[in-house]
N, C-alpha and C positions, 0 to 999 in steps of 0.2 A: 142430846144436845140439842135444845131448842134453837131455832132459827128466828132471827128478827127481821120482820117485813117493815120496810120504811113507809111512812105515810106521808112524808115530805122530801122535797128534792130541792137542789140549789134553785136561788132566786132566779127568775129569766127576766131579760131586757132591762137590766139595771141602767138607769140614767141618772145624771150625765155620764156618758162614757166617749172617750176620744174627742172631746170639745172643750171649749174654754168658757167658764162663767164667772161671774164677779161675786165672791162670797162676802163682800161689804154689804150686799143687798140680800133680802131674803131669798131663799132657794128651796126648792123641793127636790129631794132625792126620792127616785121612784124605782120599782120594779115589780113584777108580776109573781103572784103566788104560783107555786109549782107543787101540787100534791093535795092531799084531801083537805087540810085545814090547818091553819097558824092561829095561835093565841097571844104569840108575843113576838117581838124582833130585837134586835141590836143592831147599831151602826156604828162602825169604826171607820175614821179616816186617817191614813198614814202619809208621812211624807216619803220621799225617795230613800230615805235611810231607815225606813220602817218604824221611825218615831211616830207614836200616836199623837195627832194633833185634836182630834175629837173622838170621843167616846159616849155614846148615848146610854151606855148600860143596858139593861134588859128592860124593855118598855112591854107592859100588858096592854093589848088592844081592848078598847071599849066594847067592840064587836069584832068577833072572829072574822078572818077572811078565808075564802075557799078558792079552789083551783081556778086559775085565770082571772082572778080578781087584782086589783092593782092596791099595792101599799104605796102610800105617799107620806114622806117624812119630811116636816118643815124644818129647816136650819135657819135660824135667825141671822140676820145680817150681822157680820162683826164677830161672830163666834169663832170662825175659823180664821185666823189671821195669816197663817203660812202660805206664801204665795209660790207659784211654779207647779210642777207636775205632783198631783196627789193621788191617793188609790183608795178606793171605796170598798169596804167588806161589809156585807149585809149577812146577819144569821137569823134564820126563822127557827121558832119554837113550836112545839106541839107537846105540851105536857114536858116531859123529860127528854123527849127527841129533839135533836138540834141539828141544822146543816148550815154551812156558811156558803156564800158566793165565791167564785175566784176574785181576784183583786181586779178592779176595773179602774182603768186611768181617766184622770180629767185634769184640765189645768186651773188654777184660781188665779187670776189676773184682774186687776182694776180695769173697768169698762175703758175701753180705747175711745180716743176723740179724733173724729175727722173734722178737719177745718178747711176752708177754701175761701179764696179771693173773690167769690161771687158777689156781685153789687146787688142793690135791691131791685133794679130794673134790666131786664134782657131785651134788647132791641132788636134782636135778629132771630130768625128761625133756626141758626146754628149757633153753639156756644161751647167754646174750648175752656175747660177747667181742669186744675190740677190740683186734687185734694191732697191734704197734707195728714199723715197719721202719726198720732203721738200716744203714748201708753206710759203710765207712771213707773211701772219697773221696766220699761224698756223691752218689754217681750213682744216680738213680732207675731202677728197672726197671719195665717194663709189666705184668709177670705174675709172680706167685709163688705157691707152694703152702704151705698151713699144715696140719700133720698134728697130731691130738690123739691122745695115747696114756695109757692107764693103766698103771701099773706092771705089766710082763709081760703086758699085753693091750691091746688097742684097743677103740675103740668101733665097733660094726658096727650099721648101720641098715638092713640088706638089700641095699645096693649102696653102691659108693664114689661119691659125688656131689660136684659142685662146688657150694660155698655162698658167696654174695658176703659180705664182710666187714659186720659190723653185722647180720647176719640171724641167726635163731634156727636151731639145729640141733635136729630134732625125731626123736627115736627112738621105738620102740615101748615096751614096759615096761621098766624097768631090769632085770628078771630075764632078759630074753633078749638083752640087747645086748652083753654081754661074752662075745667069741669070740676065742680065741687067735688073732694073727696078722692082724687087720683093723684098718682105721682109715678115717677120713674126711679126704678132701682138701677143703680149704676155700680157694677162690682168689679173687683180687682182681685185677680186670682195668682 
């Protein structure tokens, strides 16, 4: 009895994984080739009931990919309309040989919106604000960034820092805080 030697192995570093993306927009699904060479792939996305919501079928690569190279698969915005938790399964092919990834989870949600009552002029070195999070499917996320910008400028406090919501942002003097292209990231965990 002859033994078969595998030349390809499960895809590595499948992305997105355990994160939220907006599939109303163009997105790239990526992974690393693991094995000698692949000549084609397929991508399946399922919902939590294992219903297929996207299937690329088998796609032949114009140029073969080799071990440790990156496979990038563009999914056009609006093709996957199912919201919530989804599963990615990528299959590599090398001739008749094939191998599939484990299911990798991610969430498809409409891009959240952060809004605030911040006016057009901040007259103090400290400013207390409370951003409001909204999201079309009412799916909360655990982390978001909030950036404050002036018209054509950003506020710079020496470094880019994370500041919890309802905390004061304290800068130096107003005269030295306006620097082109800088901003403050304020995060809520």
